[in-house]
N, C-alpha and C positions, 0 to 999 in steps of 0.2 A: 438512358433517360428514365425508363420505367423503374429501373432498380433504385435510382436516386430518389425518385418520388416515393417509392415504397419505404426506404429508410427514413425519409423525412416524416412520413405519417406515423411511423413506429416511434420515433423520437418524441413527436408531439403527444401521442398517446401516453407514453411513459411519463412525460413531464406532467401531464394533467393528473395522472393517477398518483404519482409519488412526488410531486413538486413540493408539497408541504414538508415531507420528510427530508428532501434534499436541502431545503432552506434552513430547517432546524439543525441539520447536520453541519451546514456551513457556519451558522451562528455558534453552535456548541463548539466546534473546532476552533473558531476565532476566540471565544471566551477562554477556552482551555489554554490556548497558546499565549494569550494576554496575561492570564492569572496563574500560569503553570507553578510558579514558585509556592503560591499559597495552597494550591490543590495538593502538591507533592507533600507537604508537611502533614497532611491528614489522610492521604491514601496509604493503605498497607503496602509495605515493601518486602520483598523476598530476599532473605539473607543467605549468602552462599559462601562457605568457607572451607579451605583445604588445610587440614591440621596435620603436622608431622609428629609421629610417635616412634621412640626408639625401643627396640626389644622384639623378641620372638614370642608371640602369643597365639593361642588357639581359641576357638569358640567357647572353650570351657574355662578359660582364665583371662578373659578380657580385662584390661586395666580398670581398676575400681572406679576411677573418675568418669570413665565412659559408661560402664555398666550401671552406675547410679542414676544416669540420665534416662535409661531405658526401663529400669525396674527398681523395685525395693524388696525387702525381705518381709517376713512376718512382722518383724520389728525394724526400727531404725535407731541410729544412735543420736540422742539429743545432746543438750548441754552437758558438759563434763562426761561425755561418753555413757550417759545413762540410757538404757534401752527404753524406747517409747513406741506406742502403737503405730503400725503401718498397714500391711495387708491384714494383719490381725488387729481387732479393735480392743481386745483384752486377753488376759491370760491369768491362770492360776496354777499353783503347785500343790501336790499332795505328797504324803509319805516322805516328809522332810527333803523335798527336792529330788525325789526319784521319779515322780510323774509330773509332766507339764502338759497342760491343756490350753490350746490357743483357740479362741473363737474368731472366726473370720468376719471381716467387715462386709456387711450385706450390700448388694447392689453393685459391687465392684466387678469390673470386667477386664479380661485380657484385651490386648490390642487387636485381636481378631474378632472382637465384639462378642466373645462367648463368655458366659457367667463363670466366675471363679468358683470352683468346688474344692472341697478338702482333698479329694483324691487326685487333684492336679499336682499335689505336692508330694513327690516321690523322694523324700530325703533318704540318703544313705550315709548314716553316721555310725562310727564304731561303737559297739556295745549299746545301741539305741534301737528299740523297736518302735515302729509307727503304726498307728491304727486310727480309724475314723468312726468315732462313737455315734455321729449323726451328720446331717447334711450341712452343718456349719462349724464343725470343730475338728481339730487334729490333736491326737494324743501321743505324746512321746514317753516311753518307758525306759528309764535308764537303769544300768546295773548298779550305780552308786549315786549318792546324793551329789548334786552338781549345781550350785547356786548361779554360776555365770551363764546357764543355758540360754536365757533370753537374748544375750549378746551373740551367741553362736548363730542364731537364725536371723541375724540382722543383715547378712550378706544378701545382695539382690538376687532374687530368684526368677528363673525364666522357664516358661512353658516351652515345649518342644518348638524348635525353630526360632529361638531367641525372642519369643514373644514376652513382653513384660507388661507393666501397668503404668509406666512413666509417661512423661510428656513427649519424649522422643522415641521413635520406632526405628528398628533396623530395616532400612529399605533394601540394602544390598550388601553382600559381603563376598569377598574373594579370598579364597585360602588355598592356593596350590600347595600340595604336599602337607596339608593340614595346618600350616601357619598362615595367619592373617596377613594378606598383602594390602588390602584396603577394605574399608567399611563405611558405608554411607548411613547417616541417621537423618530422620525427617520428622518435624513436628506438624501440628494441625494447621499452622499457618503457611506450610509449604517451605519453611526455612530448612536448609540442608547443611549438615556438617559431614565433610568427607575426610576420614582419617586415613592417612597412609603411614604404613609401618616400614621402618628401616632397621637393619640389623645392628648398625653402629652409629655412634654420634657424629662420625666423620661423614657417613653417607647422609645423615639427617641435615647436617650443616650444609653440604653441597646442594641438597635439594632446595633448601631455603634460598641459598645464593642464586640458583637457577630459576627461581620463581615457580618451582613445581608445587610448592606449598606456600600458604599465606602466613602461617604461624607455626610455632613449635609448642607442643603441649608441655614438655618438660625436658631440659637438658642440664647436665651437671657442669659443663664447661663452656664458657661464652668468649674465650679468648679470641677465636676466629670470627666472632660476630660483632664484637664491640665497635669496630671501626666502620661498620656499615652505616649508611645514612638512612634517616627516616624509619628507625625501628625503635621499639619500646621493649626494654628488658625489665621484667618484674620478678623479684626474688620470691621463692616458695620456701617457707620454713617448715620442715617436716618433723613436727613434734610427735609423730606416730612411729618414729624409729630413732635409734641412737647409733653413734660410732663409739666403739670401746676396744680396749686391749683386754682380750680374754686370756686368763692364765690357766695353764694345765696344772692344777693344784696338787697332782699326784707326782709332778716332777720335782726331784729333790732341790733344785736350784731356786724354785719359787714357792715351795710348800709352806714356808714361814710367812705369815701375813705381815710381819714387820718389814720383810723385803718388798713385798708388793706395795705396802704403804710408802716406803722410801721411793720407789719408782714412781708412784703417783705424784708425790710432792715435787719430783724433779722435772715434771713436764709443764712447759708454758702453756697456759690455757688460751686458745685463740679467741679473742674478743670479737671477731667478725661473725662468729657463729653463736647461736644460743647454747648455753652450757647444758649438758645433760647431767643431772645430779644423781640419777639412779635409774633403775630399770623400768619405772612406771612413768607414763607420759605426763607432763604437766597439764594436759587437757583432762585428765581423769579426775574423778571425784575422790580417788584414793591417793592422790599424789602427796608426797611429803617433802616440802622444801627444807625442813629442819634436820638435815643429815650432815655428816661430815663431808666437807667439800674438797678437801685436799688442794687448797689453792697453792699456787707455785711458791715453793719455799726451798731453795737449795740448801740452806743451813740445816733445816729439819731433815731433809733427804740424807745429807752427809752424816748427821748425828745417828740416824738409824743404821746407815751402812757401816759406820765406824765400830758398831757393836758386833759385827760379824768376825769370826776367827780370821787371823791375818792370812792364812793360806787361802781361805775361801774368798776373802775380799780381793787379794792379789790376782786370783784367777777367775773372778766373777765375770761371766759372759752371758749375755741374753741373746737368743735367737728370736728375732721378731718376724713372724710370717705375715704376709698380706697379699691382697690381690692387686693386680696392676693399677687399677684406678685409684687406690689409696696410697700408692707408693710415695708421692710427695709428702703426705702426712707422716708416713713411716720414717722418711728421712729427717723430718723435723724432730721427731721423738729420739731418733738415733743421736742427733746433736745434743739434745737435752740430757740424755742419759750419760753420754760420754763426758759431758762437762762436769759431772759428779763422780767420775771415775768408773762408770759401768761400761765395759766393752760391749758393743752391740753389733750383731750380724743380721742383716735384712735378707729374708728369704721370700722371693716372689712365687706365689702358688696360685693355682686356679681353684682350689678348694681348700678344705681343712686338712692339713698334713696329719698323718697317722700319729706322730709323736712330736708335738710342738711344745715349746716352753711358753710363748706369748703369740697371740694371734690378734692382729688388728683387722676388725671386721665391722660390717653394719648389721644391726639386728632390728627387724620389725617388731614393734610393741603390740601385743594383743590388745584389742579394745577393752576387754575386761582386765582388772588388775591381777587376775589369777595367772601366776608364773610358775606353776607346778612343773611344767615340762622343761623349763629352762634351768631350775636350780634344785629340784628335789633329788635327793641321793639315789633314788631308784631308777631315775630316767637316764639310762646308759647311752641312748642315742642322741638325745637332744640337750642333755646337760653337758655341753662341750667343755666346761671348766672342771668336770669330774669332782665337783664340790660336794663332799660326802661327810664332812667332819662337824656338821652342825645339827644336832638333833633339834635344837630350838627353831632353826630356819625350817626344817622339815615339818615340825608340828605347826607352825604358823601357816605354812602352805596348805597343809591338810585341813586345818580349821577354816581357812579362808574360802575354800571351794565347797564346804558343806554347811556354812552358816548362811541363813536366809536373810537376816536383817542387814540392810546396807550400812547402817550406823555401826553395828558390831564388826562388820567386815572392814569398814574404814579403820577402825582401831587396830585390827589385826595387820593390815597392810602398812599402816604407819610404822608399826613395830618391825615388820619384815624389812622394810627399806632401811631403817635405822640399823638393824643388826647386820644386814647384808653389807652395807657400806663400811662397817667396822671390820668385817672379815675380808672384804675386798677381793673376791675371786675375779673381779674385772674392774678395770679403771674406766669409768664412764667419762667420755670426753665431751661430746657435743651432739646436738641434733643437726643433721646435714642440711644443706641448702642447695636447691636447684633453681632453675630459671625458666619462666615462660617468656617466649619471644614473639612479638607481634609486629606487624607493619603499621606505621602511623598514617 
């Protein structure tokens, strides 16, 4: 009895002291319940998404689409791939493009809330020395004039620990054996994006079907996903790369440009993909659409092939090497070439064969139109076509990287594309398409 009376007194005392708060809480709860739909539309909501990515990546080569969320470079690429200020607010060049000085934007901080300083940027670039003339500038000294340098420093830069300057911060990363297994990004609103990495598209597709992930960042084949319900498939057109047939121009069977041109005319151009008319992206300020297009024309192809000596024509065979993922395209090309009398043998390889005649492959396009590494005669490792018989192309590539005026460079690269498409060390086919997959 005494205990009951004690509890009663405690309850009465509690109600007297906090009664008003209890009443307001009941009223507030009732209002919230009654008008929840209206309140929900204005209350901030936390977004949580699991995103699947295919490929093997390390902390040093995070996919660009992800790294651009976390940070930026001294510059970034604006319209037509023109470098514009980012971490650096301005820059200047001296000695005809051999010295580049970037002035940092003041007041900008890393995601750990520390002030950005010039010495935070420890660039390691070939034939480039870096110094810090004052507390707000970085100076790069190059061994040769190089006008595309502002585009080189557009890649997102990270302070140690993947700290950037972007809206999203790396909250957590799991990388057993050095390869990223998962990565979590978070923004200031508390929204999270959890990226999960898979070695193959098959594993990525299975993860999506099993609801381990909510969306797929990018996938090249959607055949096993198209029949799923309540999903949205969005094409991604990659105009920053192209698929082409690269010729070994030192191979006797294809060293004559007339043969290469005949093979180009013989290929049906797939209208489901955006055509690649040359090696420079249509997004670039230096793109030239007025080049030789080699539209499908079997009569023209046969006309060129008929000029070959009879013995060469009768025994003419092309070995077309490619990687497994491009095999269906190689088989279409095989049918096209054989329809004009060119025997074709497909060779599946995991890399570039030592001695190939033709190679079907994908090439990433540099953001700047400078393509010295891909086509200049001195580039023995990266010039896979071994294209060395055009002093005119060499001269244009040399002038393009040491000329500072963008308008003058534009004229140089317009000519470069026109002459390269005439010599045709590669048949440019199209820009590849991949797909983003989300649940509706």
